[in-house]
C-alpha positions in Angstrom: 48.7 7.6 -33.2 51.1 5.3 -31.8 50.4 1.6 -30.9 51.6 -0.3 -27.9 54.7 -2.5 -28.5 54.1 -5.8 -29.2 50.8 -5.1 -30.3 49.4 -6.1 -34.1 46.8 -4.3 -36.1 43.6 -6.4 -36.0 43.1 -9.1 -38.6 40.1 -8.7 -40.9 38.8 -12.1 -40.1 36.1 -12.7 -37.8 36.9 -14.0 -34.5 35.3 -17.3 -33.5 33.4 -15.8 -30.7 31.7 -13.4 -32.7 30.2 -16.1 -34.6 27.5 -16.8 -31.6 24.5 -14.5 -32.6 21.6 -16.7 -32.6 19.4 -18.7 -30.0 18.9 -21.7 -31.5 15.9 -24.0 -30.6 15.4 -27.3 -32.0 12.6 -29.5 -31.3 10.4 -27.7 -28.5 7.6 -29.9 -27.1 6.3 -27.9 -24.0 3.0 -27.5 -23.5 1.4 -27.4 -27.1 4.8 -26.7 -29.3 4.7 -29.2 -32.1 8.7 -29.9 -32.3 9.2 -26.3 -33.1 12.5 -25.3 -34.3 13.6 -21.6 -34.6 16.6 -19.3 -34.7 16.1 -15.8 -33.2 18.9 -12.9 -33.6 20.6 -11.7 -30.6 20.8 -8.2 -29.8 17.8 -7.6 -31.6 14.1 -6.8 -30.6 11.9 -9.8 -31.6 8.2 -9.8 -30.9 6.6 -13.2 -30.9 2.7 -12.9 -31.9 -0.4 -15.3 -32.4 -3.6 -15.7 -30.9 -4.2 -16.4 -27.2 -3.5 -19.9 -26.6 -1.1 -20.5 -29.4 2.2 -21.5 -28.0 3.9 -18.0 -27.5 4.2 -18.2 -23.6 5.2 -22.2 -23.8 8.1 -21.1 -26.4 9.5 -17.9 -24.5 9.0 -18.5 -21.0 8.8 -22.2 -20.4 11.3 -23.2 -23.0 14.1 -20.4 -23.5 14.0 -18.4 -20.3 13.3 -21.3 -18.0 16.3 -23.3 -19.3 18.4 -19.8 -19.1 17.6 -19.6 -15.3 17.8 -23.5 -14.6 21.5 -23.3 -16.5 22.4 -20.1 -14.2 20.9 -22.1 -11.1 23.4 -25.0 -11.8 26.4 -22.8 -11.3 25.8 -22.5 -7.6 26.5 -25.1 -5.1 24.2 -27.9 -4.2 23.7 -26.3 -0.7 22.7 -22.7 -2.2 20.4 -24.9 -4.9 18.6 -26.3 -1.7 17.1 -23.0 -1.1 16.4 -22.1 -4.6 13.2 -23.1 -6.8 13.9 -26.1 -8.7 13.5 -26.3 -12.6 13.2 -29.1 -14.7 14.5 -29.4 -18.2 12.0 -28.2 -20.9 11.1 -30.8 -23.4 13.8 -29.6 -26.0 16.1 -31.6 -28.0 18.9 -28.6 -28.6 19.0 -25.3 -26.9 22.3 -23.3 -27.9 23.2 -19.5 -27.6 21.6 -18.7 -24.5 22.5 -16.0 -22.5 21.4 -14.8 -18.8 17.7 -14.3 -19.0 15.8 -11.4 -17.0 12.0 -11.7 -16.7 9.6 -9.0 -16.3 6.1 -10.9 -16.2 2.7 -10.1 -15.3 2.7 -11.8 -12.2 1.0 -9.6 -9.3 3.2 -8.5 -6.9 3.1 -10.2 -3.5 -0.5 -9.4 -1.9 1.0 -9.1 1.7 -0.7 -6.3 3.1 2.6 -5.2 4.8 3.8 -4.8 1.0 4.0 -1.4 -0.5 5.5 0.2 -3.8 8.6 1.8 -1.8 9.4 -1.6 0.0 8.7 -3.7 -3.2 11.6 -1.6 -4.8 14.5 -0.2 -3.1 13.2 3.1 -2.3 11.7 2.7 1.1 15.1 1.0 2.2 16.9 4.2 0.7 14.5 6.8 2.3 15.0 4.8 5.8 18.9 5.4 5.6 18.2 9.0 4.6 15.8 9.7 7.7 18.1 8.2 10.1 21.2 10.1 8.8 19.7 13.7 8.4 16.4 13.7 10.4 16.0 15.8 13.4 15.4 14.8 15.6 18.1 11.6 15.6 15.9 8.8 16.8 18.0 6.0 15.5 19.0 3.6 13.1 17.2 2.7 9.8 15.2 0.2 11.7 13.3 3.3 13.4 12.1 4.2 10.3 10.5 0.8 9.4 6.7 0.1 9.7 7.7 -3.7 9.8 10.1 -3.4 12.8 8.7 -3.5 16.4 10.5 -1.7 19.3 12.0 -4.6 21.7 13.0 -3.8 25.0 14.8 -6.4 27.3 16.9 -6.5 30.6 18.2 -9.1 32.6 21.2 -11.1 33.7 23.8 -12.1 31.2 27.0 -14.2 31.9 30.4 -12.7 30.5 32.8 -16.0 29.6 35.8 -14.1 30.5 38.5 -15.6 32.8 36.3 -15.9 36.0 32.6 -16.1 35.0 30.8 -13.2 36.2 27.4 -12.2 35.8 26.2 -8.8 34.7 22.9 -7.0 34.6 22.2 -5.7 30.9 19.5 -4.0 29.2 19.2 -4.3 25.3 16.9 -1.9 23.1 16.0 -2.0 19.4 14.0 1.1 18.1 11.8 0.0 15.5 9.2 2.3 13.3 5.8 0.1 13.8 2.9 1.8 15.0 1.9 -0.5 17.9 -1.9 -0.3 17.6 -2.1 -1.5 13.8 1.1 -3.2 13.9 2.3 -1.3 10.8 -0.6 -2.4 8.9 -2.3 1.3 8.8 -5.8 -0.1 9.3 -7.5 -1.7 12.4 -10.2 -4.5 12.3 -13.4 -4.9 14.6 -15.1 -7.7 14.5 -18.9 -8.0 14.5 -19.6 -11.2 17.0 -23.0 -11.9 15.6 -21.2 -12.7 12.3 -19.1 -15.3 14.1 -21.5 -17.4 16.0 -25.4 -17.3 17.2 -25.2 -16.8 21.0 -28.9 -18.5 21.4 -27.2 -22.0 20.5 -24.6 -23.8 22.6 -21.5 -25.6 20.6 -22.8 -28.5 20.8 -25.8 -27.0 18.8 -23.6 -25.4 16.0 -23.3 -22.2 17.2 -20.3 -21.1 15.1 -21.5 -19.4 11.4 -17.7 -19.2 10.1 -17.4 -20.7 6.7 -15.8 -24.3 6.9 -16.5 -24.3 10.6 -18.6 -27.5 10.9 -20.0 -28.9 14.2 -17.5 -32.0 13.7 -14.5 -30.2 12.6 -11.7 -31.8 15.1 -9.2 -29.0 14.8 -11.7 -25.9 15.1 -14.8 -26.7 16.8 -14.1 -29.7 18.8 -11.0 -27.6 20.0 -13.8 -25.3 21.7 -15.9 -27.4 22.8 -13.7 -29.9 24.4 -11.2 -27.5 26.0 -12.8 -27.6 29.4 -12.8 -23.6 29.5 -16.5 -23.6 28.3 -19.6 -25.8 28.7 -20.3 -27.2 25.1 -23.7 -27.4 26.0 -24.7 -24.1 27.4 -26.0 -21.3 24.9 -23.1 -19.0 24.5 -25.4 -15.8 25.8 -25.5 -17.7 29.3 -21.4 -17.9 29.5 -20.3 -16.7 32.6 -17.6 -13.7 32.4 -14.7 -15.9 32.7 -16.1 -18.4 30.6 -16.5 -15.4 27.4 -13.2 -14.1 28.2 -11.6 -17.6 27.9 -13.9 -18.2 24.6 -13.2 -14.9 22.9 -9.8 -13.6 24.6 -8.0 -16.6 26.1 -4.1 -16.7 25.3 -3.0 -19.5 23.2 -2.5 -22.7 25.6 -2.2 -26.5 25.1 -5.3 -29.0 25.5 -5.9 -32.4 25.3 -8.6 -33.3 22.7 -9.5 -37.2 22.3 -5.5 -38.0 23.3 -4.2 -35.4 20.9 -2.2 -32.2 22.0 -3.8 -29.0 20.5 -3.7 -25.3 20.6 -6.6 -23.4 22.1 -6.8 -19.8 21.7 -9.4 -17.2 22.0 -11.6 -17.0 19.0 -11.2 -13.2 18.3 -7.2 -13.9 18.1 -7.8 -16.8 16.1 -9.9 -15.2 13.4 -7.5 -12.4 13.4 -4.6 -14.9 12.7 -6.4 -17.3 10.0 -8.2 -14.7 8.3 -7.4 -11.4 8.9 -3.8 -11.5 8.3 -4.2 -12.7 4.9 -5.0 -10.2 2.0 -8.8 -9.5 1.3 -8.1 -9.8 -2.7 -6.7 -13.5 -2.3 -9.3 -14.8 -0.6 -11.9 -17.2 -2.0 -15.3 -15.5 -2.6 -17.2 -16.9 0.1 -14.6 -16.2 2.6 -14.1 -12.7 1.4 -18.3 -12.4 1.7 -17.8 -13.6 5.2 -14.9 -11.2 5.9 -16.8 -8.3 4.4 -19.9 -9.1 6.7 -17.9 -9.7 9.8 -15.1 -7.1 9.9 -14.9 -3.3 9.6 -11.6 -1.7 8.5 -11.0 1.5 9.6 -7.9 3.9 9.4 -5.8 3.4 12.4 -6.2 5.9 14.7 -3.4 6.4 16.4 -0.8 6.6 13.3 -3.7 8.0 11.0 -3.0 5.2 8.3 1.1 6.1 8.1 1.8 2.8 9.8 4.6 4.5 11.5 5.2 5.3 15.6 5.0 8.9 16.4 8.9 9.0 17.1 9.5 7.8 13.5 6.8 10.6 12.5 8.7 13.4 14.8 12.0 13.0 12.6 12.1 15.6 9.8 14.2 16.9 7.2 13.4 20.4 6.1 10.0 20.1 7.8 8.9 16.9 5.9 8.8 13.3 7.8 9.0 9.8 6.3 5.4 9.3 6.3 5.0 12.5 4.4 7.6 11.3 1.7 5.9 7.9 1.2 2.7 9.7 0.8 3.7 12.1 -2.0 3.6 11.5 -5.5 6.3 9.9 -6.7 7.0 12.6 -9.5 6.9 15.5 -6.5 8.9 13.1 -3.9 11.4 13.0 -6.9 11.6 17.0 -7.0 12.0 17.3 -3.1 14.8 14.9 -3.0 16.7 16.6 -5.8 16.5 20.2 -3.9 18.6 18.6 -1.0 22.0 19.2 -1.0 23.8 17.4 1.4 27.4 16.2 0.2 27.7 13.6 3.4 25.1 11.5 1.8 25.5 12.1 -1.8 25.9 9.0 -3.1 22.2 7.7 -1.7 20.8 10.8 -2.7 21.9 9.9 -6.2 20.7 6.4 -6.1 17.5 7.3 -4.7 16.5 10.3 -7.5 17.7 7.6 -10.1 14.8 5.4 -8.7 12.6 7.9 -8.7 13.1 9.2 -12.0 13.0 5.7 -13.5 9.2 5.6 -12.0 8.4 8.8 -13.9 10.0 7.7 -17.1 8.2 4.5 -17.1 5.0 6.5 -16.5 4.1 5.4 -12.9 5.1 8.9 -11.7 1.5 9.0 -10.2 2.1 6.5 -7.6 2.9 6.9 -4.1 5.5 5.0 -2.4 2.7 4.1 0.5 0.4 2.5 -2.0 -0.2 -1.0 -1.3 1.4 -3.2 -3.8 -1.3 -5.7 -3.8 -3.3 -2.9 -5.3 -1.6 -2.4 -8.6 -2.6 -3.6 -11.5 -0.8 -6.4 -13.8 0.7 -3.7 -16.2 1.7 -1.3 -13.3 3.0 -4.4 -11.2 5.2 -5.1 -14.6 6.4 -2.1 -15.2 7.4 -1.6 -11.2 9.5 -4.5 -11.6 11.2 -3.1 -15.1 12.7 -0.2 -13.0 15.3 -2.0 -11.4 16.6 -2.9 -15.2 16.5 0.8 -16.3 20.2 2.5 -16.3 21.7 -1.2 -15.5 25.1 -1.4 -16.5 24.2 -5.4 -17.8 24.5 -5.7 -21.5 24.4 -9.0 -23.7 21.6 -10.5 -21.7 18.1 -11.5 -22.5 15.0 -9.6 -21.5 11.9 -11.3 -22.0 8.6 -9.0 -21.6 4.7 -10.2 -21.3 2.6 -8.0 -23.0 4.6 -5.0 -21.6 1.8 -2.6 -23.2 -1.2 -4.0 -20.7 -3.0 -1.2 -19.0 -1.2 1.4 -21.2 -3.3 4.1 -23.0 -1.9 4.5 -26.8 -0.4 7.8 -25.6 1.9 6.0 -23.3 2.7 3.1 -25.4 5.4 5.0 -27.2 7.6 5.5 -24.4 7.5 2.0 -23.3 8.4 1.5 -26.8 11.4 3.4 -26.5 12.6 2.0 -23.4 12.4 -1.5 -25.1 14.6 0.2 -28.0 16.8 1.4 -25.5 17.4 -1.9 -23.7 18.1 -3.5 -27.3 20.4 -0.8 -28.3 22.7 -1.3 -25.2 23.4 -4.5 -27.0 21.1 -6.8 -25.3 18.5 -9.5 -26.7 14.8 -8.3 -26.1 12.0 -11.1 -26.5 8.7 -9.6 -26.1 5.2 -11.4 -26.2 2.8 -9.1 -27.4 -0.5 -8.3 -29.3 -0.6 -4.5 -29.7 0.2 -3.5 -33.5 1.5 -0.4 -32.0 4.4 -2.4 -30.3 4.6 -5.3 -32.8 5.6 -2.7 -35.5 9.2 -1.5 -34.0 10.4 -5.1 -34.1 13.4 -5.9 -35.6 12.2 -9.6 -36.3 8.5 -11.0 -35.8 7.9 -15.1 -34.9 4.3 -15.8 -35.5 2.8 -18.7 -33.8 -0.1 -20.7 -34.4 -2.3 -21.1 -36.7 -5.0 -21.6 -33.9 -4.7 -22.1 -30.3 -4.5 -25.1 -27.8 -4.1 -28.5 -30.3 -4.6 -26.2 -33.2 -1.4 -24.0 -32.3 2.0 -24.7 -31.8 3.5 -24.2 -35.2 5.6 -21.4 -36.4 3.6 -19.6 -39.2 5.5 -17.1 -40.2 9.3 -15.4 -39.2 10.8 -12.2 -40.7 10.1 -8.6 -40.8 7.1 -6.7 -39.9 6.5 -6.0 -43.6 7.2 -9.5 -44.3 4.2 -10.5 -41.4 1.6 -8.2 -43.0 1.9 -9.9 -46.5 2.3 -13.3 -45.4 -1.6 -14.3 -45.0 -1.1 -15.2 -41.5 -4.0 -14.8 -38.8 -1.9 -12.0 -37.3 -0.7 -10.7 -40.6 -4.4 -10.8 -42.0 -5.6 -8.5 -38.5 -2.3 -6.4 -38.1 -4.0 -3.4 -39.6 -7.7 -4.1 -38.6 -9.3 -0.5 -37.5 -12.9 -1.0 -35.8 -15.4 1.7 -37.5 -17.1 3.7 -35.4 -20.9 3.3 -35.1 -23.2 5.0 -37.3 -25.8 5.1 -34.7 -25.6 4.3 -30.9 -28.0 2.9 -28.7 -30.2 5.1 -26.4 -29.4 4.8 -22.2 -32.4 3.3 -20.3 -31.7 5.6 -17.1 -28.4 6.3 -15.5 -26.3 5.6 -12.8 -25.7 8.4 -10.8 -22.1 9.1 -9.1 -21.7 12.2 -6.9 -18.7 13.8 -5.2 -16.7 10.5 -5.7 -13.0 11.4 -4.2 -11.1 8.0 -4.1 -7.6 8.1 -4.5 -7.1 10.9 -7.0 -10.3 11.8 -8.2 -11.5 15.4 -7.4 -14.9 15.6 -6.4 -16.3 14.2 -9.5 -19.8 14.1 -10.3 -20.8 11.8 -13.4 -23.9 9.9 -15.1 -23.0 6.4 -16.1 -25.8 5.6 -18.9 -27.3 2.1 -18.4 -28.8 -0.2 -21.2 -25.6 0.8 -23.3 -22.1 -0.1 -23.9 -20.1 2.5 -21.6 -16.4 2.8 -21.9 -14.2 4.5 -19.1 -10.7 5.5 -20.8 -7.7 7.7 -19.7 -4.1 7.8 -19.7 -2.7 5.1 -16.9 -3.4 6.5 -13.4 -6.1 9.2 -14.4 -8.6 7.5 -11.8 -10.8 5.4 -14.0 -10.3 2.2 -11.7 -11.0 4.4 -8.7 -14.3 6.0 -10.4 -15.9 2.5 -11.4 -14.6 0.2 -8.6 -14.5 2.8 -5.9 -18.3 4.4 -6.4 -20.5 1.6 -7.9 -20.7 -0.8 -5.0 -20.2 -4.4 -6.0 -23.2 -5.8 -4.6 -26.8 -6.2 -5.5 -27.1 -6.5 -9.7 -23.5 -5.6 -10.1 -21.0 -8.3 -11.7 -17.7 -7.0 -11.3 -14.7 -9.0 -13.4 -11.6 -7.3 -12.5 -7.8 -7.9 -13.4 -6.9 -10.0 -10.1 -5.6 -13.6 -11.5 -7.4 -16.7 -10.9 -5.8 -19.2 -8.7 -5.3 -22.7 -9.3 -3.2 -25.9 -8.5 -2.4 -28.6 -11.1 -5.5 -30.3 -9.9 -7.6 -27.4 -10.9 -9.0 -27.3 -14.6 -11.9 -25.2 -16.6 -14.3 -28.1 -15.4 -13.6 -27.8 -11.8 -13.3 -23.9 -11.9 -16.4 -23.3 -13.6 -18.4 -25.6 -11.8 -19.1 -27.5 -14.9 -17.9 -30.8 -13.2 -20.9 -31.0 -10.7 -23.7 -31.3 -13.3 -21.4 -34.0 -14.9 -20.7 -36.1 -12.2 -24.4 -35.9 -11.1 -25.5 -37.3 -14.8 -23.0 -40.0 -14.5 -24.1 -41.0 -11.2 -27.8 -40.7 -12.3 -26.9 -43.0 -15.4 -25.3 -45.4 -13.4 -26.9 -45.4 -10.1 -23.9 -44.7 -7.9 -22.5 -41.6 -6.2 -21.3 -38.6 -7.5 -18.3 -38.5 -5.5 -16.8 -41.8 -7.7 -16.5 -39.1 -10.7 -14.0 -36.9 -8.7 -10.5 -37.5 -9.1 -9.7 -35.5 -5.8 -12.5 -37.7 -4.2 -13.4 -41.3 -3.9 -12.8 -42.1 -7.6 -9.5 -41.2 -7.3 -6.6 -43.7 -8.5 -5.1 -45.0 -5.5 -1.6 -45.0 -6.8 -1.2 -41.1 -7.8 -4.0 -40.0 -5.8 -5.8 -38.6 -8.5 -3.1 -36.4 -9.6 -2.6 -38.7 -13.1 1.6 -38.5 -12.5 3.9 -39.7 -9.9 6.3 -36.9 -8.5 9.3 -38.0 -7.1 11.4 -35.3 -5.3 15.1 -35.1 -5.5 15.8 -32.3 -3.0 18.2 -29.8 -4.7 17.8 -31.0 -7.9 14.7 -30.6 -10.5 12.1 -32.9 -9.2 10.6 -36.2 -11.9 6.9 -36.8 -12.6 6.1 -39.9 -14.6 2.7 -41.0 -15.8 1.0 -43.1 -13.2 1.3 -46.8 -14.8 -1.8 -47.8 -12.8 -4.3 -45.4 -14.3 -2.3 -44.5 -17.5 -2.6 -40.7 -16.4 -6.4 -40.8 -16.4 -6.6 -40.1 -12.5 -9.4 -42.3 -12.3 -9.7 -45.8 -10.3 -10.2 -48.6 -13.1 -13.8 -49.6 -11.5 -14.9 -46.0 -12.3 -14.1 -45.9 -15.7 -16.3 -48.8 -16.4 -19.6 -46.4 -15.7 -20.6 -44.8 -18.8 -22.6 -41.9 -20.1 -23.2 -41.7 -24.1 -20.7 -44.2 -24.5 -18.4 -42.3 -22.7 -16.3 -42.6 -19.3 -15.3 -39.7 -17.3 -11.7 -39.8 -18.0 -13.1 -39.4 -21.9 -15.2 -36.3 -21.3 -12.5 -34.5 -19.2 -10.2 -35.2 -22.4 -13.2 -33.4 -24.7 -12.6 -29.9 -26.0 -15.3 -27.6 -25.0 -16.8 -27.5 -28.4 -17.0 -31.3 -28.5 -18.2 -31.6 -25.2 -21.1 -28.9 -26.2 -22.3 -31.0 -28.9 -22.1 -34.1 -26.4 -24.2 -32.8 -23.5 -26.6 -30.8 -25.9 -28.6 -34.1 -27.2 -28.9 -37.7 -26.9 -28.5 -39.9 -23.9 -25.8 -37.5 -22.6 -28.2 -34.6 -22.7 -27.4 -32.2 -19.3 -28.6 -28.7 -19.7 -26.8 -27.6 -16.8 -23.6 -28.5 -18.1 -24.6 -27.2 -21.9 -25.2 -23.9 -20.6 -21.8 -23.4 -18.7 -20.2 -24.9 -21.9 -22.0 -22.3 -24.1 -20.6 -19.4 -22.2 -16.8 -20.8 -22.4 -17.5 -21.0 -26.0 -19.2 -17.3 -26.2 -15.4 -16.1 -24.8 -13.6 -18.1 -27.3 -12.4 -20.9 -25.5 -14.0 -23.4 -27.7 -10.3 -25.0 -28.3 -9.8 -25.8 -24.5 -10.1 -29.4 -23.0 -12.2 -29.9 -20.0 -9.3 -31.4 -17.9 -6.5 -29.3 -19.1 -4.8 -28.0 -15.6 -5.4 -24.3 -14.9 -1.4 -23.9 -14.5 -1.1 -24.6 -18.3 -3.5 -21.7 -19.3 -2.0 -18.4 -20.7 -3.0 -15.0 -19.2 -5.6 -14.4 -21.7 -7.3 -17.7 -21.4 -7.3 -16.9 -17.8 -9.1 -13.6 -17.8 -11.6 -15.1 -20.5 -12.5 -18.1 -18.2 -13.2 -16.0 -15.2 -15.4 -13.6 -17.8 -17.4 -16.9 -18.7 -17.8 -17.9 -15.0 -19.2 -14.6 -14.3 -21.5 -14.8 -16.7 -23.4 -17.0 -15.3 -24.3 -14.5 -12.5 -27.5 -12.5 -12.5 -26.6 -8.8 -12.5 -28.1 -5.7 -14.4 -24.7 -4.1 -14.7 -21.4 -5.9 -15.8 -18.5 -4.1 -14.9 -15.3 -5.3 -17.0 -11.6 -4.2 -16.3 -9.5 -4.4 -19.6 -11.3 -7.7 -21.0 -8.8 -7.4 -24.1 -5.9 -8.4 -21.8 -4.2 -11.0 -23.5 -6.5 -11.0 -26.7 -5.0 -11.3 -30.1 -6.3 -8.9 -33.0 -8.5 -11.5 -34.2 -10.3 -12.4 -31.1 -11.0 -8.6 -30.3 -13.6 -8.7 -32.7 -15.5 -11.9 -30.8 -14.8 -10.0 -28.0 -17.0 -7.1 -29.2 -19.5 -9.4 -30.3 -20.1 -11.0 -26.8 -20.2 -7.3 -25.4 -23.0 -6.7 -27.9 -25.2 -9.8 -26.8 -24.6 -8.8 -23.5 -26.0 -5.3 -23.8 -28.9 -6.8 -26.3 -29.9 -9.1 -23.7 -30.6 -6.1 -21.4 -27.8 -5.7 -19.5 -25.8 -2.4 -19.0 -21.8 -3.2 -19.9 -19.5 -0.8 -18.3 -16.0 -1.4 -19.6 -12.6 0.1 -18.5 -10.6 0.0 -21.3 -7.4 1.3 -23.4 -8.2 -0.4 -26.6 -9.3 1.8 -29.3 -11.4 -0.9 -31.2 -13.6 -1.1 -28.0 -13.7 2.6 -27.6 -14.6 2.8 -31.2 -17.5 0.1 -30.7 -18.8 2.4 -27.5 -22.1 3.8 -27.4 -20.9 6.3 -24.9 -17.2 7.1 -23.4 -16.3 8.6 -20.3 -12.9 10.0 -20.6 -10.8 10.7 -17.1 -7.7 13.0 -16.9 -6.3 15.3 -18.4 -3.1 13.5 -17.1 -2.1 11.2 -14.1 -2.3 11.1 -10.5 -2.7 14.6 -9.2 -3.0 15.8 -12.9 -5.7 13.7 -13.3 -8.9 12.6 -11.5 -11.5 14.9 -13.7 -14.1 13.8 -16.5 -12.7 15.6 -19.2 -15.2 14.1 -21.9 -18.6 12.4 -21.8 -20.3 11.7 -24.9 -20.3 9.4 -27.9 -17.1 8.3 -29.9 -18.1 10.1 -32.9 -17.9 13.4 -30.6 -14.8 12.3 -28.9 -13.4 12.2 -32.5 -14.9 15.3 -33.9 -13.6 17.3 -30.7 -10.2 16.0 -30.4 -9.9 17.7 -27.0 -8.3 15.0 -24.9 -5.3 12.8 -25.5 -8.0 10.0 -25.9 -9.7 11.9 -28.8 -6.5 12.5 -30.7 -5.6 8.9 -30.7 -9.0 7.4 -31.4 -9.0 10.1 -34.5 -6.1 8.7 -36.0 -6.6 5.0 -34.9 -10.4 5.4 -37.6 -8.5 7.7 -39.9 -10.9 10.4 -39.2 
């Protein structure tokens, strides 16, 4: 082999550029981290373990990934940075050796009713181009196939400034694919007027029954009462035809109320804009209950739920229109696209085929492109985000994953592991926050953070190999090989909940009896129909308490005390002990520090630079007015109570002068779900995913119901915490409650009294009950994928 002239053989000495093989973190103090210093190897798979709330996400996401993104943002001009989220530098002394971070987290995808799996990925955009090129008859550009683009027509005179000015008549048409009846939503809504107002009353008497519409509300009720279109003192049932039309349907018009210009519009369009344009799942519970009462959602009769205009559905490729293509299971659509042979659009077909194959490869082949993205579980949303990174030509980047095995059956975890290893083998650094032993054992390097949660965590307990972790004696090391045993005896059911002919989504006319009075686990591979069966067939109403995976929302003013309702009895107890109003003991109301308005910090917005927050000097971060802190209960002021941990507060409100049974009961529920270490005033924005899930569970435990439905309660739980969860489930059942759990974790399956296994596959390969019986029978039969994995887990 000849060498080019002027070249030399490579020196054996290492190049200086090859010495940067570590990500170095020194003195990290974000959230509960206690001056953490660590060196993480690059181009390796590093798994971060530790109990929920120990500081894993604070180190990986809030320190390493956040600083990487901040540094990348700084490479753009100040003008561009003005349009980007501003990121403050994390609290850390040294961060060295960072590479570009790509974050794949568990955040739900946008719950906009117009967003689907196809629009959230690039699949829909490519399909629209494909139909605009090959569809017969040809109807227009890709916009003609988009359900988010309305058809626009305009005509009039335009002036062309060319030499002598000359007016010309012009017409303009933009063909869009939106169905005009449902405006691209696929469903139409009808309002029950009896739920909006009491027509026997006048507006002045408080006729409105809409949540939040109080009789003195300036922006809503008074706008109607003082608009001049209706008589505020006349009962609504006595309105003339014109008054009723103006009241219900009037187009927006400016009116003057108390000298202020306001917009008046009919009640029905107003309700549609303020309530119905939002995703139902994102609403507060009382608003959602009102919408469920007042609104009926039905499939749009004009587009039959496809969201598309008749013209968009008339154009076909080999007999298939774009609505048919989007409704296909993605694995079937991939096969159909693979069968198209059109050299004129070959690059487009290749890219679309790759995207669809990525869905199948990552275990989401059972979805369809028209599935609303707000209905995806956290695990599904995370895997949809992963799709754009599969097959990417980028190397030497840092991929950051937050529990990628969430929502995955043990059968699917191996596939996810293979993907993580493939990303690593391309020369990338892969950082994974994970609790599942099956995912921990593939790590090249393990970092265990702990030893406890909250203030008891935030230190590095171990770093090294998986074998070293097993021998380390840390909480994770001790529990890594834990296996729950099958129960020797199972409880006897006290009746059954009968489900007949369930056919939601992929269910195939399923008949099943769910035993009551026992711990029943519903399992099966992702996409087999578990949630469709339980959430779709068991009415969430009388006697049923459903704790699903929807995230809890809250600002930095929200904390465990406000979210659980704990603050109400505490405020009343303070007020009673001191003879003052309860509102004084709210940092969001009368008791707020006037300087920081009860936030505890002063926030300085610096435009495109990261904003700066400094502790309020007036209240020293306590959030309350100085006079409020003079009032005490049991020797403590309100700020000291909010600084207590749940365990400490439970003792404080359990006896003595501060004894408050209502507060003690809420604190007991928080302790039951393993949140005894949380402080009452800790902002919700600083809680981990697992902590938020358990906070929601604790809140729902107050609901009086005979049946609890829990959707993957082990999400975000450490191996050591799963044991505590099983104890909690047992206590619920023993108190006379029926517990139905949708779960993939084998420890919960082994602990069940009854198992219902769905499958055998996902999508149209699932939707059947493949096993019903005790865990011991499932292990003995080994007739399903779940049976095989559970048998291996318990060592049978």
